C-alpha positions in Angstrom: -3.3 34.7 46.7 -0.2 33.0 47.6 2.5 34.7 49.6 5.5 35.8 47.5 7.3 34.6 45.1 4.6 34.2 42.6 4.7 32.7 39.3 3.6 34.3 36.0 3.8 33.5 32.5 5.2 35.8 29.6 3.7 35.0 26.7 5.3 36.4 23.4 3.8 36.0 20.1 6.3 36.0 17.0 5.6 35.0 13.2 7.6 33.5 10.5 7.3 32.6 7.1 7.7 29.0 5.9 9.3 27.8 2.6 6.0 28.4 0.7 6.1 32.0 2.1 3.3 31.4 4.3 3.1 33.0 7.8 3.2 30.6 10.9 2.6 32.1 14.2 4.1 30.6 17.1 3.5 31.0 21.1 6.4 30.7 23.8 5.9 31.2 27.2 8.9 31.9 29.8 8.2 31.5 33.5 8.8 34.8 35.4 9.5 34.3 39.4 8.9 37.8 41.1 5.8 39.6 43.3 2.4 40.1 41.6 0.7 43.1 43.0 -3.0 44.4 42.6 -3.2 48.4 42.7 -6.6 49.3 44.5 -7.9 51.5 47.2 -4.7 54.1 46.5 -7.1 57.1 45.6 -4.6 58.0 42.6 -5.7 57.9 38.9 -3.3 55.5 37.3 -2.6 53.9 34.0 -2.2 50.2 35.2 -4.6 47.7 37.3 -1.9 45.7 38.5 2.4 45.7 39.0 4.4 42.4 38.4 8.4 42.8 40.1 10.7 40.6 38.9 14.6 40.2 38.5 15.9 42.4 35.6 15.4 41.3 32.6 18.0 41.8 29.5 15.1 42.8 27.1 15.1 46.0 25.4 12.8 48.1 27.3 9.5 48.8 24.7 9.6 45.2 23.0 7.5 43.9 25.9 4.9 46.9 25.8 1.6 44.9 24.3 3.0 41.7 25.5 0.7 39.4 27.6 1.2 37.9 30.9 -0.8 35.0 32.5 -0.8 34.8 36.2 -3.2 32.7 38.1 -5.3 31.8 35.1 -5.7 35.6 34.4 -4.5 37.3 31.1 -3.0 40.7 31.5 -1.4 43.0 29.0 2.0 44.8 29.6 1.5 48.5 29.4 4.7 49.5 30.4 8.1 47.8 31.4 10.8 49.5 33.3 14.5 47.5 33.9 16.1 49.0 37.0 19.6 48.2 38.0 18.5 45.3 40.3 14.9 44.3 39.0 12.5 45.0 36.3 8.6 46.7 36.9 5.8 45.9 34.8 2.8 47.2 34.4 -0.2 45.5 33.4 -3.8 46.0 32.6 
């Protein structure tokens, strides 16, 4: 694994209706720079497999739940997003 800072991509999915009323889906990738950390060997039962720490994001707390993160070719699902004073913490599975 590459040393900090790590680059991950937040993948957002949105749907819109075109002029015919058909649904059009689109994906947007937003680059995040932060620290990726795999959770292993802690001896605790936790609800996530990894965490990603990034600078504070001006995004509503629950809007990222169930969104996707790509890191080094692996796909993760965000289960929790915490915005603290100086940084954001994403719990990933």
